[in-house]
C-alpha positions in Angstrom: 56.7 62.8 -17.1 53.2 61.4 -17.3 50.6 63.0 -19.5 46.9 63.3 -18.8 44.5 62.5 -21.6 40.7 63.1 -21.9 38.6 61.1 -24.3 35.6 62.9 -25.7 32.8 60.7 -27.3 30.0 63.3 -27.3 27.9 63.5 -30.4 28.3 67.1 -31.5 31.2 69.4 -32.2 29.9 72.1 -30.0 29.5 69.8 -27.0 33.0 68.5 -27.5 34.5 72.0 -27.8 32.6 73.1 -24.7 33.9 70.1 -22.7 37.4 70.5 -24.0 37.4 74.2 -23.0 36.6 73.2 -19.4 39.2 70.5 -19.1 42.0 71.9 -21.3 43.9 73.6 -18.5 44.3 70.2 -16.8 45.1 67.8 -19.7 47.8 67.3 -22.2 46.0 65.2 -24.9 42.4 65.6 -26.2 41.2 62.4 -27.7 38.3 62.5 -30.1 36.5 59.2 -30.0 35.0 57.2 -32.9 31.4 58.0 -32.2 32.1 61.7 -32.3 34.1 61.5 -35.5 31.5 59.3 -37.2 28.7 61.7 -36.1 30.5 65.0 -37.0 33.0 64.1 -39.6 36.7 65.1 -39.9 35.8 68.8 -39.4 35.6 68.1 -35.7 39.4 67.3 -35.6 40.2 70.6 -37.3 37.8 72.6 -35.0 39.4 71.0 -31.9 43.0 71.7 -33.0 42.1 75.3 -33.9 40.5 75.8 -30.5 43.4 74.2 -28.6 46.5 74.5 -30.7 48.8 73.8 -27.7 47.2 70.4 -27.1 47.9 67.1 -28.9 44.6 66.2 -30.5 44.3 62.4 -31.0 41.7 61.1 -33.4 40.7 57.6 -32.4 39.4 55.7 -35.5 38.4 52.2 -34.7 37.6 49.9 -37.5 35.7 47.0 -36.0 34.2 44.2 -38.0 31.9 41.6 -36.5 30.7 38.4 -37.9 
């Protein structure tokens, strides 16, 4: 069965939690993007999992090097 995932790249934990609360009934996976994690730190991952324990919370850490 296909799973629906939402990617959240907003820059504050509160904004991310608010958006996740709105879409949680419709998605299976909540992805936290690199900009959000860099801005808010690892605590955003814990906050999201506590708010949505029934969802898979995916932390997207990109390590890009240019030049």
